[in-house]
C-alpha positions in Angstrom: -0.1 0.2 -0.2 1.6 3.5 -1.1 1.6 6.3 1.1 0.7 9.3 -0.2 2.3 11.6 2.7 4.9 10.9 5.2 4.7 11.6 8.8 7.9 13.0 9.9 8.4 12.6 13.5 10.5 15.8 15.3 12.8 14.4 17.9 13.5 16.2 20.7 16.5 17.7 21.2 19.2 15.7 23.2 20.7 18.3 25.4 22.2 18.5 29.1 19.2 18.4 31.8 16.7 17.0 29.3 14.8 13.5 30.4 14.1 10.8 28.8 12.3 7.7 28.8 12.2 3.9 27.4 9.2 1.6 28.0 10.6 -1.9 27.8 8.1 -5.2 27.5 8.8 -6.5 30.5 7.1 -3.3 32.5 10.4 -1.9 33.2 11.2 1.7 32.8 14.5 3.4 32.2 14.4 7.1 32.7 17.6 8.8 31.5 19.2 12.6 32.3 21.4 13.8 29.9 24.8 15.0 32.1 27.0 15.8 28.6 26.7 15.9 25.3 30.5 16.1 23.8 32.4 14.7 20.6 34.7 11.8 21.2 38.5 11.7 20.0 37.0 10.7 16.5 34.6 13.6 16.6 31.4 11.2 17.8 29.1 12.7 19.4 28.2 10.6 22.8 25.6 11.6 25.5 26.6 10.8 28.9 23.7 10.2 31.1 22.3 9.2 34.5 20.1 6.0 34.2 17.5 5.1 36.4 15.8 1.7 36.1 12.5 0.5 37.8 9.9 -1.7 37.6 8.8 -5.4 36.6 10.6 -7.9 38.9 14.0 -5.7 39.7 14.8 -3.4 42.3 15.3 -0.1 41.5 19.2 0.9 40.3 20.8 3.7 39.0 23.8 4.3 37.2 26.2 6.7 35.0 26.3 5.3 31.5 27.3 6.9 28.0 26.0 5.7 24.3 26.6 7.3 21.0 24.2 10.5 20.4 22.2 8.3 17.6 21.9 5.1 19.9 20.8 7.1 22.6 17.8 9.2 20.3 16.7 5.9 19.0 16.2 4.2 22.5 15.5 6.9 25.1 12.8 8.8 22.5 9.8 9.6 25.2 10.7 13.1 26.4 9.6 13.6 30.3 8.3 17.0 30.6 9.9 19.4 33.1 
């Protein structure tokens, strides 16, 4: 089936202080607060963030992580309102 139009979703800007969520099928919710966005030695943008994992059958835990900007934006694509 051909589509006559394309819905182009605007991705929220990943910037310091922004908070995003990822909801997993296991009813686990990952919440990521952006601490830093900066390039590595090769110029690839990375996001350093605090991750809080809660829900499902696990106890909550928090830790600091780093992901490439594109990977971060595709995984944590639900902005959390301030």
